[in-house]
N, C-alpha and C positions, 0 to 999 in steps of 0.2 A: 533312386539311393535308398538303400535299406541300411539306416543307423542301427539297428537292432543286429541286425547280420555282420556288420563290420567291427562292430563293440562288442559281439557277443561274449568272448574271453574274459573281458573286463566287467561285463556285468554279472558273469556268473560267480564273481569271488564277493559279491555283495551280498547281504543275509538273503534267503529264498522268499520270506513273507514280506519282502518290500516288492511293491507294484513295479510293473517295467517303467513307468513313467517316472517314477521317482530313482531306479535306477540309472535312466538315461539322464535324466537332470545331473546327477552325483557325478557321473562319468564324464558328461559335457563340461561340468564345473571344472573340474580336475585338469581337463584339457586345456581349458581358456586359461586356468590361471598358470599352469605351466608354461603357456607359449605368451600369453599377455604380460605377464609381469616382467621377464627379460627385454621383451621390447620396449615396455612402458621406460624401464629404468635406462637404457640404451638411448631413447629419443631426449630422456630428460638429462642425460649428461651431455650431450652434443649441444643442448640449447643453454647449457649454464656458462658462464664465464668463471675461469680460474680467478679466485681470488689469493692474492699473496699473503704469506704466513703474518707479516705485520705490515698495517696498512703505512703508507709513506707519513701521511700526518701524524700518527701516533709514533712512530720509531725515534729512538732517541739519538741525537745527533751529538756526536763526540768532536772536538776540534780535529782538523784536518791532519795537523802536524802531530799533534799527539799520536794519531792512530797511523799515520803514513809509516815513519820512521819505524817501528818495531816489525810491522808488515814485509817491509822492504828487507831487514836484516834478516828475517826469518825465511822469507821467499829465496834469496840467493844464497848460493852455496859459497862455502869459502874459497878464495880465489887460490888455485895452485900455482906459483910460480914455475915457469917451466925451467929455470936455472937452481933451483932449491930443491935439496935432498929433504926427502920425507922419509921416517921411519914407519913400517908396521908389520904385520903378521900374515902370511898368507893362509886363507881359510879355505879356500876351495880351488883346485886343479883339475881340469877336465883335460884327461891325456888323448880324448880323440880329437879333440878340438885345439889342444895345445893352448888354450884358454884359462886363465886364473882369475881369482878374486882377492884383493889385499885388503885388510881392515887397519885402518889406523884412527888415530884421534882428531885430526884434524878436517876429516871428511865426515858427514851425517852417514852416508851410505857406505858402499865397497867400492875399492877404485879396481877396474878392469885392465889386466894386462894378457899381452900375448907372448909366448914365447917362441922364440924363432929356432933353438936347438932344445928339443925334449928331453934330451940327458943331461943338460946342465941347468935345466929349470928348476926353480926353488921350489920345493916339496911343501906339502900342508903342516903347518906349525912353525915353519921356519922364519926368523926375523928377516927382514929385508928392508932396504931402501930403495926409493925411487924417485924419477923425476915424473912430475905430472902434468896434464892439461885437462881441460874441457872437452868431451868429445860431444857426439850427436844427441840431443835435447840435453846438454849440461850435465852430462853423467860424468865423473872422472876417470880419465884414462891415463895409465902408466906406461910412459914409452920407455924408459930405462928402469930396469930392474935388476939390482945387484944383491948377492946375500951380505947379511952385515959380518963383519970380521967375529971371530970369536970370541976377542977380547972385549967388545962393544956390546955384546949379547945381555940380554937381564932375562932373569928370571928361568 
């Protein structure tokens, strides 16, 4: 196996006044670094245990009741009473799927609704009232949507 023949192109890039042994040593060193360093880094990463961001002994412990109540209130979305009318505005309506979105103050995100009849469906920007419930993954869904009468519209 002739290393000088295999590495000839790389050795021609080095200065001409260097000896063949020095050129071969430099090229071999570059190859060793290019292959050895990533392998060493991967092996060291496999052997290392992952440490938590804050060790459990140094973590600040707050009273459980003081922390649990706000977290529970923030995690749950407001209950939509299926018998209560809630008002909002239509912000999106997809004509192809006959599905729209309503924005209201009672719900953090959007309320989804399906229009049974495309011609009578509320348009974007119209004020509507709806009865809602929670659907899949606790996303609010309106199952009855009506346009607000002209007298009760605001803005």
